[in-house]
C-alpha positions as CSV (number, residue, x, y, z in Angstrom):
1,M,0.2,0.1,0.0
2,A,1.4,3.3,-1.0
3,V,1.4,6.2,1.2
4,K,-0.5,9.5,0.1
5,L,1.3,12.6,0.9
6,T,-0.6,15.1,-0.9
7,A,-3.6,17.2,0.3
8,R,-4.5,18.3,-3.1
9,K,-8.0,17.5,-4.6
10,G,-9.0,17.7,-8.3
11,L,-11.1,20.4,-10.0
12,T,-14.8,20.5,-10.6
13,G,-17.0,22.3,-12.5
14,N,-19.0,21.9,-15.7
15,R,-18.7,21.1,-19.3
16,R,-20.4,23.5,-21.7
17,S,-21.9,22.6,-25.1
18,H,-22.5,25.1,-27.7
19,A,-26.1,24.7,-26.5
20,L,-25.0,25.8,-23.1
21,N,-25.8,22.7,-21.5
22,A,-24.1,22.0,-18.2
23,T,-22.6,18.6,-17.3
24,K,-20.9,17.8,-14.3
25,H,-17.0,17.4,-14.9
26,K,-14.2,16.4,-12.9
27,Q,-10.5,17.0,-13.5
28,N,-8.7,14.3,-11.5
29,L,-4.8,14.7,-10.0
30,N,-1.9,13.4,-12.2
31,L,-1.1,11.0,-9.3
32,Q,2.1,9.0,-9.4
33,T,3.6,6.3,-7.2
34,K,7.4,5.8,-6.7
35,K,9.3,3.9,-4.4
36,V,11.4,6.2,-1.9
37,N,13.9,4.4,0.5
38,G,11.7,0.9,0.1
39,V,8.4,3.0,0.8
40,K,6.0,3.5,-1.8
41,V,4.8,7.1,-1.8
42,T,2.2,8.6,-4.1
43,L,2.6,12.4,-5.1
44,T,1.3,14.6,-8.0
45,N,3.5,15.0,-11.1
46,R,4.2,18.5,-10.2
47,E,5.4,17.6,-6.6
48,W,7.8,15.1,-7.9
49,R,9.1,17.7,-10.4
50,A,9.5,19.9,-7.9
51,L,11.2,17.7,-5.6
52,N,13.6,16.7,-8.7
53,K,14.4,20.1,-9.1
54,Y,15.2,20.6,-5.4
55,N,17.4,17.6,-5.2
56,K,19.4,18.5,-8.5
57,A,20.0,22.0,-7.0
58,A,21.5,20.7,-3.8
């Protein structure tokens, strides 16, 4: 089982057609699961990229 560290949630809203019909719509997060020190961790892709950027700078 992976540890979920992110507190972010998906976006919700309406899809709008040309006739202005409203249909409920949800954008899910881009969650990625990877192993860190032998532990499976689930983060969003944006958070993984920020961690990689921080680790390369250090």
